N, C-alpha and C positions, 0 to 999 in steps of 0.2 A: 634639733632639741635633744637628740639621743646621743649626746657626747658627754655623758656624766663624768667619765674618767678624765677627759681633757679639761673640763671646767674645774674639776678638783685640783688638777695640776696648776691651772692658771690662777685660781684663787689662792693657792699656797704661795705661789711666786709673788703675786701682788701684795698679799698681806705680810709676808715674812721677809721679802727682799726689797720691795719698793717702799711700802708705807712705814716700815719701822725706821727708815733712815731719811725720809723725805716728807715734806708737807705736800699733800696732794688732794685733789678731788677725784674721786673714783665714781664713774657713772657709765651707763651704757645698756645695751640690749643683752642682758646677761643670760637670758633663756632659762632662768629658774626662779622660783618663788622662794623667798626667804623662809616661808613657813613649811616648805616641803621637808619632811623628816629626813630623807636621804641626802639631799643636796644642801638644804638650809643649814645643816650642821657644819658645813665647810666655811661658813662665814663667822668671823670673830665679832660678835655683837658688842664686845667691849670697846671696839675701835670704830664700828660702823653704826650709822643710823640711816634709815631710808627716808630722805626728805620728801619723796613723793607721798609717802604715807603720813609722815609727821605733819606736813603743812596742810593737809586736807582735814575738813571737819570729820568727826568720827561717824556722823550719819551719812556721809557722802561716799559713794562707791569710789574705790581707788584702783580699779582694774586697768591694766594696760593692754589686755587681750580679752576681747569679748568671748563669751561662751558659745559653744556650738552644741548640736545634739549629742556629740560624743565627749565633749570636754567642758568642765566648769570654767567660768571666767577666772583669770589669774593676773597677778602683777609680775610680769617678766622683766620689765624695764625699771631701772633704779637710778637714783641720784644720791 
């Protein structure tokens, strides 16, 4: 999970080289939460929506990683 620079490079490649010229579904174990201030900004929300969150009821938890005594629960996996 501590590969911030590598994920930034990957998101840039996916968004600007692949998705601008091809129809695609992008999903996976991305290891960051879209709401994180530092890494969430790497995602162009004008071309992405997170179906994991969108298809769930607003009162339903949407975490994909449970919390621990050291970490809050987060949604690290996205479709």
